[in-house]
C-alpha positions in Angstrom: -1.2 -17.2 -9.8 -0.3 -17.6 -13.5 -0.9 -15.4 -16.5 -4.1 -17.3 -17.4 -5.8 -16.9 -14.0 -4.7 -13.3 -13.5 -5.1 -11.8 -17.0 -6.6 -14.2 -19.6 -9.5 -15.7 -17.6 -10.8 -12.4 -16.3 -10.8 -11.0 -19.9 -12.5 -14.1 -21.3 -15.1 -14.1 -18.5 -16.1 -10.6 -19.7 -17.4 -12.3 -22.8 -20.5 -14.4 -23.1 -19.4 -18.1 -22.7 -20.0 -19.3 -26.2 -18.4 -16.2 -27.7 -15.3 -16.8 -25.6 -15.3 -20.5 -26.8 -15.5 -19.5 -30.5 -12.7 -17.0 -30.0 -10.5 -19.7 -28.4 -11.2 -22.0 -31.4 -10.3 -19.3 -33.9 -7.1 -18.5 -32.0 -6.2 -22.2 -32.2 -6.9 -22.4 -35.9 -4.6 -19.4 -36.5 -1.8 -21.1 -34.5 -1.8 -24.2 -36.7 1.2 -23.1 -38.7 3.4 -23.0 -35.5 2.0 -26.1 -33.8 4.8 -28.4 -35.0 7.4 -26.2 -33.4 5.4 -25.7 -30.2 4.8 -29.4 -29.4 8.4 -30.4 -28.4 8.4 -27.6 -25.8 5.0 -28.6 -24.3 5.0 -32.3 -24.7 5.1 -34.5 -21.6 7.7 -37.3 -21.9 7.6 -39.4 -18.8 8.3 -43.2 -19.3 6.0 -44.2 -16.5 3.0 -42.4 -18.1 3.4 -43.9 -21.6 0.6 -46.5 -22.1 -0.9 -48.7 -24.8 -4.7 -48.8 -24.8 -6.7 -50.8 -27.3 -3.6 -51.2 -29.4 -2.9 -47.4 -29.5 0.2 -45.9 -27.9 -0.5 -42.8 -25.8 2.4 -40.7 -24.5 0.3 -40.2 -21.4 -3.3 -40.9 -20.4 -4.6 -37.3 -20.1 -6.6 -36.3 -23.2 -8.9 -33.6 -24.4 -12.6 -34.6 -24.4 -15.0 -34.1 -27.3 -17.1 -31.0 -27.1 -14.3 -28.4 -27.3 -13.3 -28.6 -31.0 -16.6 -29.8 -32.5 -15.6 -29.4 -36.2 -11.9 -30.0 -36.2 -10.9 -26.4 -36.7 -8.0 -26.2 -34.3 -6.8 -29.8 -33.9 -3.1 -29.1 -34.7 -2.8 -26.4 -32.1 -4.6 -28.5 -29.4 -2.4 -31.5 -30.1 0.6 -29.3 -29.4 -0.5 -28.2 -26.0 0.6 -31.2 -24.0 -2.4 -33.5 -24.3 -1.9 -37.2 -24.6 -4.7 -37.4 -27.1 -7.3 -35.2 -28.7 -10.9 -36.1 -29.4 -13.0 -34.0 -31.7 -16.8 -33.8 -32.2 -19.5 -34.8 -31.7 -19.6 -35.0 -35.5 -22.7 -36.0 -37.4 -23.3 -37.1 -41.0 -25.1 -33.8 -41.8 -24.1 -30.4 -40.6 -26.2 -29.1 -37.7 -26.7 -25.7 -36.0 -27.4 -27.4 -32.7 -29.8 -26.0 -30.2 -31.0 -22.4 -30.1 -28.8 -19.8 -28.3 -28.0 -19.2 -25.5 -26.7 -22.7 -24.8 -23.5 -22.4 -22.7 -23.2 -20.8 -19.3 -20.5 -20.6 -16.6 -21.1 -21.4 -13.0 -17.9 -19.9 -11.4 -19.0 -20.7 -7.8 -19.0 -24.3 -8.7 -16.1 -24.2 -11.3 -18.6 -25.7 -13.7 -20.4 -25.0 -17.0 -23.9 -25.7 -18.2 -23.9 -27.2 -21.7 -26.9 -27.2 -24.0 -25.1 -27.0 -27.4 -27.0 -29.9 -29.0 -23.9 -30.9 -31.1 -23.5 -28.1 -33.6 -20.9 -29.1 -36.2 -20.0 -28.7 -39.8 -20.8 -32.3 -40.8 -18.7 -35.4 -41.5 -17.6 -34.5 -45.0 -16.2 -31.1 -44.0 -14.4 -32.6 -41.0 -13.0 -35.4 -43.1 -11.5 -32.9 -45.4 -9.9 -31.1 -42.5 -8.3 -34.1 -40.8 -7.5 -36.2 -43.9 -3.9 -35.0 -44.2 -3.1 -34.2 -40.6 0.0 -35.8 -39.0 -0.5 -35.3 -35.3 2.0 -36.1 -32.5 -0.7 -37.7 -30.4 -3.7 -40.0 -31.1 -6.8 -38.5 -32.6 -10.2 -39.7 -31.6 -13.4 -38.9 -33.6 -16.7 -38.7 -31.7 -19.7 -39.4 -33.9 -23.5 -39.1 -33.2 -26.8 -38.8 -34.9 -27.6 -35.4 -36.5 -29.6 -32.9 -34.4 -32.0 -31.4 -36.9 -33.7 -29.1 -34.5 -37.0 -28.6 -32.9 -39.9 -29.8 -35.0 -37.9 -32.0 -37.3 -39.6 -35.3 -38.1 -38.1 -38.1 -35.9 -35.8 -40.6 -37.6 -36.6 -44.3 -37.8 -34.3 -46.8 -36.0 -32.8 -47.8 -39.3 -32.1 -44.1 -40.2 -30.3 -43.5 -36.9 -28.2 -46.6 -37.3 -27.3 -45.7 -40.8 -26.2 -42.2 -39.8 -23.6 -43.7 -37.4 -22.5 -46.1 -40.1 -22.1 -43.4 -42.7 -20.1 -41.2 -40.4 -17.9 -44.1 -39.4 -17.2 -45.0 -43.0 -16.2 -41.4 -43.9 -14.2 -40.5 -40.8 -12.5 -43.7 -39.5 -9.8 -43.8 -42.2 -8.4 -40.6 -40.7 -8.8 -41.3 -37.0 -7.0 -43.5 -34.4 -10.2 -44.4 -32.7 -13.9 -43.8 -32.9 -16.1 -42.8 -29.9 -19.8 -43.5 -30.4 -21.8 -40.9 -28.6 -24.9 -42.9 -27.6 -26.1 -40.6 -24.8 -25.9 -36.9 -25.7 -27.8 -35.3 -22.7 -29.1 -32.5 -24.9 -30.8 -34.2 -27.8 -33.9 -36.4 -27.5 -32.8 -39.3 -29.8 -29.3 -39.5 -28.4 -30.5 -39.8 -24.8 -33.4 -42.3 -25.3 -32.7 -44.4 -28.4 -29.8 -46.4 -26.9 -31.6 -47.1 -23.7 -32.8 -50.3 -25.5 -30.2 -53.1 -25.9 -31.6 -54.0 -29.3 -30.8 -50.5 -30.6 -27.2 -50.7 -29.3 -26.8 -54.1 -30.9 -28.2 -53.0 -34.2 -25.8 -50.0 -34.4 -22.8 -52.2 -33.5 -23.8 -54.8 -36.0 -24.0 -52.2 -38.8 -20.6 -50.8 -37.8 -19.2 -54.3 -37.7 -20.1 -54.8 -41.4 -17.9 -51.8 -42.4 -14.6 -53.5 -41.7 -13.3 -50.9 -39.3 -9.6 -51.0 -38.7 -9.5 -48.9 -35.6 -10.9 -49.4 -32.0 -14.4 -48.3 -31.2 -15.5 -47.0 -27.8 -19.1 -46.5 -26.6 -20.0 -43.3 -24.8 -23.1 -44.2 -22.7 -25.4 -42.7 -20.1 -24.3 -42.7 -16.5 -27.9 -43.2 -15.4 -29.5 -46.5 -14.5 -27.0 -48.0 -12.1 -25.7 -51.5 -12.2 -28.6 -52.7 -14.4 -27.7 -50.2 -17.1 -24.0 -51.0 -16.9 -24.7 -54.7 -17.3 -27.1 -54.0 -20.3 -24.3 -52.1 -22.1 -21.8 -54.8 -21.4 -24.2 -57.5 -22.6 -24.9 -55.6 -25.8 -21.2 -55.1 -26.6 -20.1 -58.7 -25.7 -20.9 -60.1 -29.1 -19.3 -57.3 -31.2 -15.6 -57.5 -31.6 -15.3 -53.9 -32.8 -15.9 -52.6 -29.3 -12.8 -51.9 -27.3 -14.2 -50.0 -24.3 -16.6 -47.6 -22.7 -17.0 -44.0 -21.4 -19.7 -42.4 -19.3 -21.3 -39.2 -20.4 -22.8 -36.3 -18.4 -26.1 -36.7 -16.7 -29.0 -34.6 -18.1 -30.1 -33.9 -14.5 -29.1 -31.0 -12.3 -27.3 -32.3 -9.3 -28.1 -31.2 -5.7 -25.6 -29.4 -3.5 -24.4 -26.7 -6.0 -23.2 -23.4 -4.6 -24.8 -21.5 -7.4 -28.4 -20.6 -6.3 -31.0 -23.0 -7.6 -33.1 -20.1 -9.0 -30.2 -19.3 -11.3 -29.5 -22.9 -12.4 -33.2 -23.6 -13.2 -33.1 -20.9 -15.9 -30.3 -22.8 -17.8 -31.3 -25.9 -19.8 -28.7 -28.6 -20.3 -26.2 -30.7 -18.5 -23.7 -29.5 -15.9 -20.1 -30.3 -16.2 -17.7 -29.7 -13.3 -16.3 -31.4 -10.2 -19.4 -30.9 -7.9 -21.8 -31.9 -10.7 -20.5 -35.1 -12.2 -17.3 -36.5 -10.6 -19.0 -38.7 -8.1 -21.5 -40.2 -10.5 -19.0 -41.0 -13.2 -16.5 -42.4 -10.7 -19.2 -44.8 -9.5 -20.0 -45.8 -13.0 -16.3 -46.4 -13.8 -15.8 -48.6 -10.7 -19.0 -50.7 -11.3 -18.2 -51.2 -15.0 -14.6 -52.2 -14.2 -15.8 -54.8 -11.7 -18.1 -56.4 -14.3 -16.3 -56.1 -17.6 -13.9 -58.5 -19.3 -10.7 -56.7 -18.5 -8.7 -58.7 -21.1 -10.9 -57.1 -23.8 -12.4 -53.9 -22.6 -11.0 -50.7 -21.2 -12.5 -47.5 -19.8 -12.1 -43.8 -20.5 -12.8 -41.6 -17.5 -14.1 -38.1 -17.5 -16.1 -35.7 -15.3 -14.7 -33.1 -12.9 -11.0 -33.7 -13.6 -9.2 -30.5 -12.5 -6.1 -32.0 -10.8 -3.6 -34.8 -11.0 -5.3 -36.3 -7.9 -8.7 -36.3 -9.8 -7.1 -38.1 -12.7 -5.3 -40.6 -10.5 -8.6 -41.4 -8.6 -10.3 -42.3 -11.9 -7.4 -44.4 -13.0 -7.4 -46.3 -9.7 -11.1 -46.9 -10.1 -10.6 -48.5 -13.5 -10.0 -45.9 -16.2 -7.1 -46.5 -18.6 -7.4 -43.0 -20.1 -8.8 -39.8 -18.6 -10.2 -36.8 -20.4 -10.9 -33.2 -19.4 -12.6 -30.2 -20.9 -14.4 -27.9 -18.4 -11.3 -27.5 -16.3 -9.6 -25.7 -19.1 -12.1 -22.9 -18.8 -11.0 -22.2 -15.3 -7.3 -23.4 -15.3 -6.1 -22.6 -18.9 -5.0 -24.5 -22.0 -1.8 -26.0 -20.4 -3.7 -27.8 -17.7 -3.3 -31.3 -19.2 0.5 -30.9 -19.2 0.4 -29.9 -15.5 -1.9 -32.8 -14.6 0.3 -35.3 -16.5 3.4 -34.2 -14.7 1.6 -34.3 -11.4 0.3 -37.8 -12.2 3.9 -38.9 -12.8 4.8 -37.6 -9.4 1.9 -39.5 -7.7 3.0 -42.7 -9.4 6.5 -42.2 -8.3 5.4 -41.5 -4.7 3.4 -44.7 -4.7 6.2 -46.8 -6.3 4.1 -47.5 -9.4 6.4 -48.2 -12.4 3.8 -47.6 -15.1 0.4 -45.9 -15.1 -1.2 -49.1 -16.5 -0.3 -50.8 -13.2 -2.5 -48.4 -11.3 -5.6 -49.1 -13.3 -8.4 -50.4 -11.0 -6.2 -50.9 -7.9 -9.0 -49.5 -5.7 -11.7 -51.7 -7.1 -12.4 -54.9 -5.2 
């Protein structure tokens, strides 16, 4: 039992979930001055973990998912904690308050959280100013989406939604190593439904293609719809050279089989993130997409229920070149990515795998 599990986590769990999250972000922001000195002590340097994905060199494949640092307030501290990459956002062209509170809950029995944030963030201009002069030791991903303007706001037209993505990409891409297009936020109506149509995906990608982006673009899509949905996304991306790969988001539905009583879960709107809630679904999506995609061109980013090195290794063996985590930090602490990366190196050594890239997709037939 470490300091986090015996002291920090019990104290944090005395606070309301969002309050604890904001406190952690503020702590990270205050640590920015010492991040450069901290990184060499916490960085993971294992030759068999270093990998190049979409032309970007990653020290190892275990990264921080978007949703933790929504407005780039603590990027330098996060990049020093042993992650192989850090993704911020979702960021929208205009600032947003997100959904009404409460909008974040813990489910300790399931080691999960229920998320109904609705993408609160400070807007693309503010985030651009924060990241413009950063020099991070690991790649920085920027996750962009359409602005959540709240209940009762007039719906945007298709052209307006596409232009929001394009405007954010223009503003933020010069300061990022890659862009992640959030096309499936489970907590906002437009994000969940709009890109269910292939024509809308293609319109957005065409608009981004006209910008002249110089960094890879990934699409974060819904895990729902089975093989048909996977094939629709692949077909839409095929004609757009800016797309380098895909990632599957949380499902908006509550999964069966949780240990938390159903009467409790029903009172919490939003998507559930945790091993029992999303790992099986996302693993199936990763494998099905890997089977069908052009592997010379596209790669996959895996997430959902990653708590251990074994979890990360399973996603890699199903086809993920990179793996992200977030919820597990709530239960295991801020140095979890470092522990997982080291454990992954041991698993690769056990199996005689010289480099993590050689393990990608080995379980998919």
